[in-house]
C-alpha positions as CSV (number, residue, x, y, z in Angstrom):
1,M,0.0,0.0,0.0
2,L,2.8,2.4,0.9
3,F,4.5,1.7,-2.4
4,Q,1.3,2.5,-4.3
5,I,0.9,5.8,-2.5
6,I,4.5,6.8,-3.1
7,S,4.2,5.7,-6.8
8,L,1.0,7.8,-7.2
9,L,2.6,10.9,-5.6
10,L,5.7,10.5,-7.8
11,E,3.6,10.0,-10.9
12,V,1.6,13.1,-10.2
13,T,4.6,15.3,-9.4
14,A,6.7,14.1,-12.3
15,G,3.7,14.3,-14.7
16,V,3.0,18.0,-13.8
17,L,6.6,19.0,-13.9
18,A,7.6,17.1,-17.0
19,G,4.3,18.1,-18.7
20,A,5.1,21.7,-18.0
21,C,8.6,21.2,-19.5
22,L,7.0,19.6,-22.6
23,L,4.4,22.4,-22.8
24,R,7.2,24.9,-22.7
25,L,9.0,23.1,-25.5
26,Y,5.8,23.1,-27.7
27,M,4.8,26.7,-26.9
28,Q,8.2,28.0,-27.8
29,H,8.1,25.9,-31.0
30,Q,4.7,27.4,-31.9
31,R,6.1,30.9,-31.0
32,I,3.4,31.6,-28.4
33,P,4.4,34.6,-26.3
34,M,4.9,33.4,-22.7
35,S,6.3,36.5,-20.9
36,A,4.4,38.3,-18.2
37,R,3.7,41.3,-20.4
38,S,2.1,39.1,-23.1
39,G,-0.9,38.5,-20.8
40,N,-0.5,34.7,-21.2
41,P,-1.3,33.1,-17.8
42,L,-0.4,29.6,-19.0
43,G,3.0,30.8,-20.1
44,R,3.7,32.4,-16.8
45,F,2.7,29.2,-15.0
46,V,4.9,27.1,-17.2
47,F,7.9,29.4,-16.6
48,A,7.3,29.3,-12.9
49,L,7.3,25.5,-12.8
50,T,10.2,24.9,-15.2
51,D,12.7,27.7,-14.9
52,W,14.6,26.1,-12.1
53,L,15.6,23.2,-14.3
54,V,15.4,24.4,-17.9
55,L,17.5,27.6,-17.5
56,P,20.6,25.8,-16.1
57,L,20.3,23.1,-18.8
58,R,20.3,25.8,-21.5
59,R,23.9,26.6,-20.6
60,I,24.8,23.0,-21.6
61,V,22.2,21.9,-24.2
62,P,21.8,23.9,-27.4
63,S,18.5,24.4,-29.2
64,A,17.8,22.5,-32.4
65,G,16.2,25.2,-34.6
66,R,12.9,26.2,-32.9
67,W,13.1,23.2,-30.6
68,D,14.3,24.0,-27.1
69,M,16.2,20.7,-26.3
70,S,16.8,21.8,-22.7
71,S,13.1,21.6,-22.0
72,L,12.9,18.1,-23.6
73,L,15.9,17.0,-21.6
74,A,14.4,18.5,-18.4
75,A,11.2,16.5,-19.0
76,Y,13.2,13.3,-19.5
77,L,15.3,13.9,-16.4
78,I,12.2,14.4,-14.3
79,V,10.6,11.2,-15.5
80,L,14.0,9.4,-15.1
81,A,14.1,10.6,-11.5
82,Q,10.6,9.2,-10.9
83,F,11.4,5.8,-12.3
84,S,14.8,5.7,-10.6
85,L,13.2,6.3,-7.2
86,L,10.7,3.6,-7.9
87,W,13.5,1.3,-9.0
88,A,15.4,2.0,-5.7
89,L,12.2,1.4,-3.7
90,L,11.8,-2.0,-5.4
91,G,15.2,-3.0,-4.3
92,F,17.1,-2.6,-7.6
93,G,15.3,-5.7,-8.9
94,Y,16.0,-5.3,-12.6
95,S,18.6,-3.6,-14.9
96,Y,18.9,0.2,-14.8
97,V,18.8,0.1,-18.6
98,S,15.1,-0.8,-18.2
99,V,14.7,2.4,-16.1
100,L,16.2,4.4,-18.9
101,I,13.8,2.9,-21.4
102,L,10.8,3.3,-19.2
103,A,11.6,7.0,-18.8
104,V,11.5,7.4,-22.6
105,F,8.1,5.7,-22.7
106,G,7.0,7.8,-19.7
107,V,7.8,11.1,-21.6
108,V,5.9,9.9,-24.7
109,K,2.9,8.9,-22.4
110,I,3.0,12.4,-20.9
111,V,3.0,14.0,-24.4
112,I,-0.1,11.9,-25.4
113,S,-1.9,12.5,-22.1
114,G,-1.1,16.3,-22.3
115,L,-2.4,16.6,-25.8
116,T,-5.5,14.7,-24.8
117,G,-6.1,17.2,-22.0
118,L,-5.5,20.1,-24.3
119,V,-8.0,18.7,-26.9
120,I,-10.7,18.2,-24.3
121,V,-10.2,21.7,-22.9
122,Y,-10.3,23.1,-26.5
123,A,-13.5,21.3,-27.3
124,V,-15.2,22.5,-24.1
125,L,-14.1,26.1,-24.7
126,S,-15.3,25.9,-28.3
127,W,-18.8,25.0,-27.1
128,V,-19.0,28.0,-24.7
129,Q,-17.4,30.4,-27.2
130,S,-15.0,31.8,-24.6
131,R,-12.7,34.5,-26.1
132,T,-10.0,34.8,-23.5
133,V,-6.2,34.8,-23.8
134,L,-6.1,31.3,-22.4
135,A,-8.6,30.0,-25.0
136,D,-6.6,31.6,-27.7
137,V,-3.4,30.0,-26.5
138,I,-5.0,26.5,-26.3
139,E,-6.5,27.0,-29.8
140,R,-3.0,27.8,-31.1
141,L,-1.6,24.7,-29.5
142,V,-4.3,22.3,-30.8
143,Q,-4.8,23.7,-34.3
144,P,-1.6,22.3,-35.8
145,V,-2.6,18.8,-34.7
146,L,-6.2,19.1,-35.8
147,A,-5.5,20.6,-39.2
148,P,-4.5,17.3,-40.9
149,I,-7.5,15.5,-39.5
150,R,-9.9,18.3,-40.7
151,R,-8.7,17.6,-44.3
152,F,-10.3,14.2,-44.0
153,V,-13.2,14.6,-41.6
154,P,-15.9,17.0,-43.0
155,L,-18.2,19.0,-40.8
156,I,-21.3,17.0,-40.1
157,G,-24.4,19.2,-39.6
158,G,-22.0,22.1,-38.9
159,I,-20.3,20.2,-36.1
160,D,-16.5,19.7,-36.2
161,L,-15.8,16.1,-35.2
162,S,-12.0,16.4,-35.6
163,P,-11.4,16.8,-31.9
164,L,-13.3,13.5,-31.3
165,V,-11.3,11.7,-34.0
166,L,-8.0,13.0,-32.5
167,L,-9.1,11.8,-29.0
168,V,-9.7,8.3,-30.4
169,L,-6.4,8.4,-32.2
170,L,-4.6,9.4,-29.0
171,Q,-6.2,6.6,-27.1
172,V,-5.1,4.1,-29.8
173,A,-1.6,5.6,-29.5
174,L,-1.6,5.0,-25.8
175,I,-2.6,1.3,-26.3
176,V,0.1,0.9,-28.9
177,L,2.6,2.6,-26.7
178,G,1.8,0.2,-23.8
179,H,2.2,-2.8,-26.1
180,V,5.5,-1.6,-27.5
181,Q,6.7,-0.8,-24.0
182,G,5.9,-4.3,-22.9
183,L,7.8,-5.7,-25.9
184,A,10.8,-3.4,-25.3
185,L,11.2,-4.6,-21.7
186,L,11.1,-8.3,-22.5
């Protein structure tokens, strides 16, 4: 029971911190203003959660074009710390290489889960026609992923079903990820 509680707390903490690092990576790639004067509350929140790790890593890890690799490395290191602590709690029962591999799958899982959350929030905000800075930021984050789906899924009765299609595809991706993870750890 104690292991399950610790595991849950580590998963939530690592998920929030690594998710913020990945959101920072994606927001910078999409060139979404994140400074305090931009009025973007999500950007300020992401900076507050991630600056302590990303800024020192920037001195070591260069960007790759518009991709902030220090944010990606920060997310990986957070998930690696999570799995390393769990590995230690389990008594070092299996190879540390497995922990390194699990951390990669953990980051991909956070990407899929984070995108799922963004799509759900985007869909809800589209129903209530909220025109806020936060709604605009979420729309700019989701639009590049929905655009290819919208080319194949027409409006039905004036309703855009592309978010629903994307949610189903993301759930399929999680199932495939779980299967590939199981095969990789054999």
